[in-house]
N, CA, C and O atoms as a MOPAC input file, in Angstrom:
PM7 MOZYME 1SCF
protein

 N     32.50200 1   -44.51400 1    -1.87900 1
 C     32.15300 1   -43.12200 1    -2.10000 1
 C     33.30700 1   -42.25700 1    -1.61400 1
 O     33.70600 1   -42.32400 1    -0.45200 1
 N     33.82800 1   -41.45800 1    -2.51000 1
 C     34.97600 1   -40.61000 1    -2.18600 1
 C     34.52100 1   -39.39900 1    -1.38000 1
 O     33.45500 1   -38.82900 1    -1.61300 1
 N     35.35000 1   -39.03600 1    -0.44500 1
 C     35.05900 1   -37.84300 1     0.36100 1
 C     35.37200 1   -36.60100 1    -0.44700 1
 O     36.27500 1   -36.60100 1    -1.28300 1
 N     34.61800 1   -35.54000 1    -0.19100 1
 C     34.84400 1   -34.28100 1    -0.89500 1
 C     36.05600 1   -33.59200 1    -0.28200 1
 O     36.34000 1   -33.69500 1     0.91100 1
 N     36.74400 1   -32.89300 1    -1.15300 1
 C     37.90000 1   -32.14500 1    -0.65900 1
 C     37.41200 1   -30.91400 1     0.09600 1
 O     36.25700 1   -30.51100 1    -0.03900 1
 N     38.27700 1   -30.33700 1     0.87100 1
 C     37.92500 1   -29.12800 1     1.60600 1
 C     37.53400 1   -27.99600 1     0.65500 1
 O     36.64700 1   -27.19800 1     0.96000 1
 N     38.19100 1   -27.93500 1    -0.48200 1
 C     37.88100 1   -26.89100 1    -1.46000 1
 C     36.46600 1   -27.06400 1    -2.02100 1
 O     35.73200 1   -26.09100 1    -2.19000 1
 N     36.09600 1   -28.32000 1    -2.30700 1
 C     34.75300 1   -28.59900 1    -2.82600 1
 C     33.69600 1   -28.26900 1    -1.77400 1
 O     32.66600 1   -27.66800 1    -2.07800 1
 N     33.96400 1   -28.66700 1    -0.55300 1
 C     33.01700 1   -28.38900 1     0.53600 1
 C     32.87200 1   -26.88900 1     0.75000 1
 O     31.76400 1   -26.39500 1     0.95600 1
 N     33.98800 1   -26.15800 1     0.70200 1
 C     33.96000 1   -24.69900 1     0.85600 1
 C     33.15100 1   -24.06100 1    -0.26700 1
 O     32.36800 1   -23.14500 1    -0.01600 1
 N     33.32600 1   -24.52600 1    -1.49300 1
 C     32.58500 1   -24.00400 1    -2.64200 1
 C     31.08300 1   -24.24900 1    -2.47500 1
 O     30.27600 1   -23.36400 1    -2.75800 1
 N     30.70600 1   -25.44600 1    -2.01600 1
 C     29.28700 1   -25.75700 1    -1.78900 1
 C     28.69100 1   -24.85400 1    -0.71100 1
 O     27.57400 1   -24.35700 1    -0.84900 1
 N     29.44200 1   -24.65500 1     0.34800 1
 C     28.95300 1   -23.78600 1     1.43000 1
 C     28.77600 1   -22.34700 1     0.94900 1
 O     27.81000 1   -21.68400 1     1.32600 1
 N     29.68800 1   -21.86600 1     0.13200 1
 C     29.57700 1   -20.51200 1    -0.40800 1
 C     28.34600 1   -20.38500 1    -1.31400 1
 O     27.65600 1   -19.36600 1    -1.29500 1
 N     28.08200 1   -21.42500 1    -2.10300 1
 C     26.89200 1   -21.42400 1    -2.95800 1
 C     25.62100 1   -21.40000 1    -2.11600 1
 O     24.67400 1   -20.67900 1    -2.43100 1
 N     25.60400 1   -22.18900 1    -1.04500 1
 C     24.45400 1   -22.20100 1    -0.14200 1
 C     24.24900 1   -20.82700 1     0.49400 1
 O     23.12100 1   -20.34900 1     0.62000 1
 N     25.35900 1   -20.20100 1     0.89300 1
 C     25.27200 1   -18.87000 1     1.50400 1
 C     24.68900 1   -17.85200 1     0.52200 1
 O     23.88800 1   -17.00200 1     0.91100 1
 N     25.08300 1   -17.93500 1    -0.73000 1
 C     24.55400 1   -17.02000 1    -1.75300 1
 C     23.05500 1   -17.23000 1    -1.95000 1
 O     22.29800 1   -16.26600 1    -2.06800 1
 N     22.63500 1   -18.48500 1    -1.98300 1
 C     21.21000 1   -18.78300 1    -2.14000 1
 C     20.41300 1   -18.27100 1    -0.94900 1
 O     19.33900 1   -17.69500 1    -1.12100 1
 N     20.92800 1   -18.47500 1     0.24700 1
 C     20.24200 1   -17.99100 1     1.45200 1
 C     20.18700 1   -16.46700 1     1.45500 1
 O     19.17100 1   -15.88200 1     1.83200 1
 N     21.26900 1   -15.82800 1     1.04000 1
 C     21.30200 1   -14.36000 1     0.97400 1
 C     20.24800 1   -13.84200 1    -0.01200 1
 O     19.56600 1   -12.85500 1     0.26300 1
 N     20.12100 1   -14.51000 1    -1.15100 1
 C     19.12600 1   -14.09500 1    -2.14700 1
 C     17.70800 1   -14.26500 1    -1.59000 1
 O     16.85700 1   -13.39900 1    -1.79300 1
 N     17.45200 1   -15.37200 1    -0.89200 1
 C     16.12200 1   -15.57300 1    -0.29300 1
 C     15.84600 1   -14.53600 1     0.77800 1
 O     14.72500 1   -14.03900 1     0.89000 1
 N     16.85600 1   -14.20700 1     1.56400 1
 C     16.71000 1   -13.18700 1     2.61300 1
 C     16.33300 1   -11.84500 1     1.98700 1
 O     15.44600 1   -11.15300 1     2.48500 1
 N     16.99900 1   -11.48300 1     0.90900 1
 C     16.69900 1   -10.22500 1     0.22400 1
 C     15.28100 1   -10.22400 1    -0.34300 1
 O     14.61400 1    -9.18900 1    -0.32200 1
 N     14.81200 1   -11.36100 1    -0.84800 1
 C     13.44700 1   -11.45300 1    -1.37000 1
 C     12.42400 1   -11.24300 1    -0.25900 1
 O     11.44200 1   -10.52100 1    -0.43500 1
 N     12.66300 1   -11.88100 1     0.88500 1
 C     11.74000 1   -11.74200 1     2.01200 1
 C     11.74600 1   -10.29000 1     2.50400 1
 O     10.68900 1    -9.72500 1     2.78300 1
 N     12.92700 1    -9.69000 1     2.60700 1
 C     13.02200 1    -8.29100 1     3.05100 1
 C     12.30900 1    -7.36900 1     2.07300 1
 O     11.65000 1    -6.41200 1     2.48000 1
 N     12.44100 1    -7.65500 1     0.79600 1
 C     11.78000 1    -6.85100 1    -0.23100 1
 C     10.25900 1    -6.95500 1    -0.11900 1
 O      9.55600 1    -5.95000 1    -0.22700 1
 N      9.75300 1    -8.17100 1     0.09800 1
 C      8.30200 1    -8.34300 1     0.27100 1
 C      7.80800 1    -7.61000 1     1.50700 1
 O      6.73800 1    -7.00300 1     1.48500 1
 N      8.58000 1    -7.66300 1     2.58200 1
 C      8.20400 1    -6.98000 1     3.81400 1
 C      8.13900 1    -5.46600 1     3.60200 1
 O      7.19200 1    -4.81700 1     4.04400 1
 N      9.13700 1    -4.91000 1     2.93000 1
 C      9.14300 1    -3.46900 1     2.63600 1
 C      7.94100 1    -3.08400 1     1.77600 1
 O      7.31800 1    -2.04600 1     2.00000 1
 N      7.62100 1    -3.91300 1     0.80600 1
 C      6.47700 1    -3.65700 1    -0.07300 1
 C      5.17000 1    -3.64800 1     0.72400 1
 O      4.32100 1    -2.78100 1     0.51900 1
 N      5.01200 1    -4.61700 1     1.63600 1
 C      3.81000 1    -4.65700 1     2.47400 1
 C      3.71800 1    -3.41100 1     3.34600 1
 O      2.64500 1    -2.82300 1     3.48200 1
 N      4.84300 1    -3.00700 1     3.93900 1
 C      4.85900 1    -1.81700 1     4.78600 1
 C      4.51600 1    -0.57000 1     3.98000 1
 O      3.77700 1     0.29300 1     4.45200 1
 N      5.05300 1    -0.47400 1     2.76100 1
 C      4.78200 1     0.67800 1     1.90100 1
 C      3.30000 1     0.74600 1     1.53800 1
 O      2.69600 1     1.81800 1     1.55500 1
 N      2.71800 1    -0.41900 1     1.20600 1
 C      1.29300 1    -0.44900 1     0.85600 1
 C      0.42100 1    -0.10600 1     2.05500 1
 O     -0.58300 1     0.59100 1     1.91000 1
 N      0.79500 1    -0.59100 1     3.24500 1
 C      0.02700 1    -0.27300 1     4.45000 1
 C      0.08700 1     1.22800 1     4.74400 1
 O     -0.91700 1     1.82900 1     5.12500 1
 N      1.26300 1     1.82800 1     4.56700 1
 C      1.40500 1     3.26900 1     4.79700 1
 C      0.57400 1     4.06600 1     3.79200 1
 O     -0.09700 1     5.02900 1     4.16200 1
 N      0.62100 1     3.66800 1     2.53400 1
 C     -0.16000 1     4.35200 1     1.50200 1
 C     -1.64900 1     4.27300 1     1.81900 1
 O     -2.36300 1     5.26800 1     1.69900 1
 N     -2.11700 1     3.10500 1     2.22000 1
 C     -3.52900 1     2.92900 1     2.56800 1
 C     -3.90500 1     3.83100 1     3.74000 1
 O     -4.94600 1     4.48800 1     3.72500 1
 N     -3.03600 1     3.85200 1     4.75900 1
 C     -3.28400 1     4.67800 1     5.93600 1
 C     -3.35200 1     6.16600 1     5.55800 1
 O     -4.23200 1     6.88500 1     6.03200 1
 N     -2.44300 1     6.61700 1     4.72200 1
 C     -2.43200 1     8.02100 1     4.29500 1
 C     -3.69800 1     8.37200 1     3.52000 1
 O     -4.25800 1     9.45300 1     3.70300 1
 N     -4.14400 1     7.47900 1     2.67100 1
 C     -5.36300 1     7.71600 1     1.89800 1
 C     -6.56500 1     7.81300 1     2.83000 1
 O     -7.39500 1     8.71200 1     2.69100 1
 N     -6.65400 1     6.88300 1     3.78200 1
 C     -7.77700 1     6.88800 1     4.72100 1
 C     -7.79000 1     8.15600 1     5.57000 1
 O     -8.83800 1     8.77600 1     5.75300 1
 N     -6.62800 1     8.53500 1     6.08500 1
 C     -6.54300 1     9.73400 1     6.92000 1
 C     -6.86500 1    10.97600 1     6.09600 1
 O     -7.57000 1    11.87000 1     6.56400 1
 N     -6.35500 1    11.03000 1     4.88900 1
 C     -6.65100 1    12.16300 1     4.01800 1
 C     -8.13700 1    12.27600 1     3.72200 1
 O     -8.68900 1    13.37600 1     3.68700 1
 N     -8.78300 1    11.13500 1     3.51000 1
 C    -10.22400 1    11.14100 1     3.22800 1
 C    -11.00900 1    11.64200 1     4.43700 1
 O    -11.97100 1    12.39500 1     4.29100 1
 N    -10.59600 1    11.22200 1     5.62500 1
 C    -11.27300 1    11.69300 1     6.84700 1
 C    -11.08400 1    13.19100 1     7.00800 1
 O    -12.03900 1    13.91000 1     7.30200 1
 N     -9.87700 1    13.66000 1     6.82000 1
 C     -9.57500 1    15.08500 1     6.94800 1
 C    -10.39800 1    15.88300 1     5.94200 1
 O    -10.99500 1    16.90200 1     6.29000 1
 N    -10.42800 1    15.41800 1     4.69300 1
 C    -11.17400 1    16.09600 1     3.64100 1
 C    -12.66900 1    16.14100 1     3.96400 1
 O    -13.32500 1    17.16200 1     3.75600 1
 N    -13.19600 1    15.04000 1     4.46900 1
 C    -14.62300 1    14.94100 1     4.78600 1
 C    -15.01700 1    15.91400 1     5.90800 1
 O    -15.98000 1    16.66900 1     5.77800 1
 N    -14.26600 1    15.88200 1     6.99400 1
 C    -14.65500 1    16.65500 1     8.15800 1
 C    -14.34300 1    18.14800 1     8.04600 1
 O    -14.95600 1    18.96100 1     8.73800 1
 N    -13.41400 1    18.50800 1     7.19800 1
 C    -13.05200 1    19.91600 1     7.07100 1
 C    -13.42900 1    20.49700 1     5.71600 1
 O    -13.01100 1    21.60100 1     5.36400 1
 N    -14.22100 1    19.74700 1     4.96000 1
 C    -14.75900 1    20.22700 1     3.69100 1
 C    -13.66700 1    20.82900 1     2.80900 1
 O    -13.78700 1    21.96300 1     2.34500 1
 N    -12.62400 1    20.07500 1     2.58600 1
 C    -11.48100 1    20.52700 1     1.78900 1
 C    -11.83800 1    20.42800 1     0.31200 1
 O    -12.16600 1    19.35300 1    -0.18900 1
 N    -11.77200 1    21.54400 1    -0.36400 1
 C    -12.02500 1    21.55200 1    -1.80100 1
 C    -10.88000 1    22.19700 1    -2.56300 1
 O    -10.78200 1    22.05300 1    -3.78100 1
 N    -10.01100 1    22.90800 1    -1.84900 1
 C     -8.92600 1    23.64100 1    -2.49600 1
 C     -7.65700 1    22.84800 1    -2.68700 1
 O     -6.63400 1    23.41000 1    -3.07500 1
 N     -7.69500 1    21.57600 1    -2.43000 1
 C     -6.53900 1    20.72400 1    -2.68000 1
 C     -5.52000 1    20.72200 1    -1.56300 1
 O     -5.81100 1    21.05300 1    -0.41400 1
 N     -4.32600 1    20.34100 1    -1.93900 1
 C     -3.25000 1    20.12800 1    -0.98600 1
 C     -2.87700 1    21.40700 1    -0.22600 1
 O     -2.65100 1    21.36400 1     0.98300 1
 N     -2.81300 1    22.51800 1    -0.91600 1
 C     -2.41200 1    23.77000 1    -0.25700 1
 C     -3.41200 1    24.15400 1     0.84000 1
 O     -3.01000 1    24.55800 1     1.93100 1
 N     -4.69900 1    24.03100 1     0.55400 1
 C     -5.71600 1    24.34500 1     1.55200 1
 C     -5.61500 1    23.38600 1     2.74700 1
 O     -5.69600 1    23.81200 1     3.89900 1
 N     -5.44200 1    22.11900 1     2.46800 1
 C     -5.31800 1    21.12400 1     3.53300 1
 C     -4.10000 1    21.41200 1     4.40700 1
 O     -4.17100 1    21.30100 1     5.63100 1
 N     -3.00300 1    21.77500 1     3.79200 1
 C     -1.77500 1    22.08900 1     4.53600 1
 C     -1.98300 1    23.29500 1     5.45100 1
 O     -1.55900 1    23.27600 1     6.60600 1
 N     -2.61800 1    24.32000 1     4.95300 1
 C     -2.88500 1    25.51600 1     5.76800 1
 C     -3.77900 1    25.18200 1     6.95500 1
 O     -3.51900 1    25.62100 1     8.07500 1
 N     -4.82600 1    24.40900 1     6.71100 1
 C     -5.72100 1    24.02400 1     7.80300 1
 C     -5.00300 1    23.16200 1     8.83500 1
 O     -5.18300 1    23.34400 1    10.03900 1
 N     -4.19500 1    22.23400 1     8.36100 1
 C     -3.45900 1    21.35800 1     9.28100 1
 C     -2.51400 1    22.17000 1    10.15200 1
 O     -2.42800 1    21.94100 1    11.35800 1
 N     -1.81800 1    23.10100 1     9.55900 1
 C     -0.91600 1    23.95300 1    10.34800 1
 C     -1.69400 1    24.80100 1    11.33900 1
 O     -1.23800 1    25.01500 1    12.46200 1
 N     -2.85700 1    25.28400 1    10.93800 1
 C     -3.69100 1    26.07800 1    11.83000 1
 C     -4.21300 1    25.28800 1    13.01300 1
 O     -4.35000 1    25.82700 1    14.11100 1
 N     -4.50500 1    24.01100 1    12.79800 1
 C     -5.04000 1    23.16100 1    13.86200 1
 C     -3.96100 1    22.48600 1    14.69800 1
 O     -4.26000 1    21.91900 1    15.74900 1
 N     -2.72500 1    22.54000 1    14.25100 1
 C     -1.64900 1    21.76600 1    14.86700 1
 C     -1.53700 1    21.99000 1    16.37200 1
 O     -1.53000 1    21.02300 1    17.13400 1
 N     -1.45000 1    23.23200 1    16.81400 1
 C     -1.28300 1    23.50700 1    18.24100 1
 C     -2.46100 1    23.00200 1    19.05500 1
 O     -2.28100 1    22.41600 1    20.12300 1
 N     -3.65800 1    23.22900 1    18.55300 1
 C     -4.85000 1    22.76900 1    19.26700 1
 C     -4.88500 1    21.25100 1    19.35800 1
 O     -5.22500 1    20.69300 1    20.40100 1
 N     -4.53400 1    20.59100 1    18.27100 1
 C     -4.54200 1    19.12800 1    18.24700 1
 C     -3.50000 1    18.59000 1    19.22200 1
 O     -3.79100 1    17.68100 1    20.00000 1
 N     -2.30100 1    19.13900 1    19.18600 1
 C     -1.25100 1    18.65500 1    20.08000 1
 C     -1.63500 1    18.87500 1    21.54000 1
 O     -1.34600 1    18.03700 1    22.39400 1
 N     -2.27400 1    19.98100 1    21.81900 1
 C     -2.67500 1    20.31500 1    23.18900 1
 C     -3.78500 1    19.38300 1    23.68400 1
 O     -3.78000 1    18.99200 1    24.85100 1
 N     -4.72900 1    19.02600 1    22.82000 1
 C     -5.92200 1    18.27600 1    23.23300 1
 C     -5.97200 1    16.83000 1    22.76500 1
 O     -6.97700 1    16.15300 1    22.98400 1
 N     -4.93600 1    16.34800 1    22.14100 1
 C     -4.95300 1    15.01300 1    21.53400 1
 C     -5.29300 1    13.91500 1    22.53900 1
 O     -6.18700 1    13.10800 1    22.28800 1
 N     -4.60000 1    13.87400 1    23.66000 1
 C     -4.82900 1    12.81600 1    24.64800 1
 C     -6.25900 1    12.87500 1    25.18200 1
 O     -6.90200 1    11.84000 1    25.36300 1
 N     -6.74700 1    14.07300 1    25.43100 1
 C     -8.11400 1    14.24600 1    25.95100 1
 C     -9.14100 1    13.72100 1    24.95600 1
 O    -10.05800 1    12.99000 1    25.32900 1
 N     -8.98600 1    14.09000 1    23.71300 1
 C     -9.93000 1    13.66900 1    22.67800 1
 C     -9.85000 1    12.16200 1    22.44500 1
 O    -10.87900 1    11.50500 1    22.28000 1
 N     -8.65400 1    11.61900 1    22.42900 1
 C     -8.51000 1    10.18000 1    22.19200 1
 C     -9.09200 1     9.34200 1    23.32600 1
 O     -9.45000 1     8.18200 1    23.12100 1
 N     -9.18600 1     9.91300 1    24.50000 1
 C     -9.74800 1     9.16500 1    25.62600 1
 C    -11.27700 1     9.25700 1    25.68000 1
 O    -11.91000 1     8.57800 1    26.48900 1
 N    -11.86500 1    10.08800 1    24.82900 1
 C    -13.31900 1    10.24500 1    24.81000 1
 C    -13.98000 1     9.05200 1    24.11600 1
 O    -13.40500 1     8.44900 1    23.21000 1
 N    -15.18300 1     8.72800 1    24.55300 1
 C    -15.95100 1     7.68100 1    23.89000 1
 C    -16.62500 1     8.26900 1    22.65100 1
 O    -16.67500 1     9.48700 1    22.48000 1
 N    -17.13700 1     7.39800 1    21.79900 1
 C    -17.83800 1     7.87000 1    20.60000 1
 C    -19.05800 1     8.70500 1    20.97800 1
 O    -19.38600 1     9.68500 1    20.30900 1
 N    -19.72000 1     8.30800 1    22.05100 1
 C    -20.90800 1     9.05000 1    22.49800 1
 C    -20.52800 1    10.46700 1    22.92500 1
 O    -21.22300 1    11.42800 1    22.59800 1
 N    -19.43400 1    10.58700 1    23.64700 1
 C    -18.97900 1    11.91100 1    24.08200 1
 C    -18.61800 1    12.78000 1    22.88100 1
 O    -18.90700 1    13.97700 1    22.85900 1
 N    -18.00000 1    12.18100 1    21.90500 1
 C    -17.62500 1    12.92700 1    20.70200 1
 C    -18.87900 1    13.39300 1    19.96800 1
 O    -18.95500 1    14.54200 1    19.53500 1
 N    -19.86000 1    12.50800 1    19.82900 1
 C    -21.12000 1    12.87700 1    19.17000 1
 C    -21.81600 1    14.00700 1    19.92500 1
 O    -22.35900 1    14.91800 1    19.29900 1
 N    -21.81100 1    13.96600 1    21.24800 1
 C    -22.43200 1    15.01500 1    22.05700 1
 C    -21.70900 1    16.33800 1    21.83600 1
 O    -22.35400 1    17.38400 1    21.75500 1
 N    -20.38600 1    16.31100 1    21.73700 1
 C    -19.63800 1    17.55500 1    21.54100 1
 C    -19.88500 1    18.12900 1    20.14600 1
 O    -19.78600 1    19.34200 1    19.95800 1
 N    -20.20300 1    17.28900 1    19.17300 1
 C    -20.52300 1    17.75800 1    17.81900 1
 C    -21.82600 1    18.53300 1    17.80000 1
 O    -21.98500 1    19.48600 1    17.03800 1
 N    -22.76900 1    18.11000 1    18.65500 1
 C    -24.10200 1    18.70200 1    18.66800 1
 C    -24.12300 1    20.07400 1    19.34500 1
 O    -25.07900 1    20.83000 1    19.16700 1
 N    -23.11500 1    20.39800 1    20.09600 1
 C    -23.06300 1    21.69200 1    20.81500 1
 C    -22.76500 1    22.83900 1    19.90200 1
 O    -22.68900 1    23.98200 1    20.35200 1

């Protein structure tokens, strides 16, 4: 069995590198697609919650105005509200 020349071995290694690079790009592409779908799902869910609780009927412009109006209050009270239990939140709704 004849040994391969350095040129042949170099060519084989370059071909292997190209194949690995193509597989890497495929995996990265699938990962980006999964992340994009997860973000889209999250945005839809959050939008639905916002629409439900604030009775949004005027579309995007109305939602944007309400969000800007609530922004300071939310930023100020976010940690406090997130630390509340579901029972505490339900009690505050009834007041």
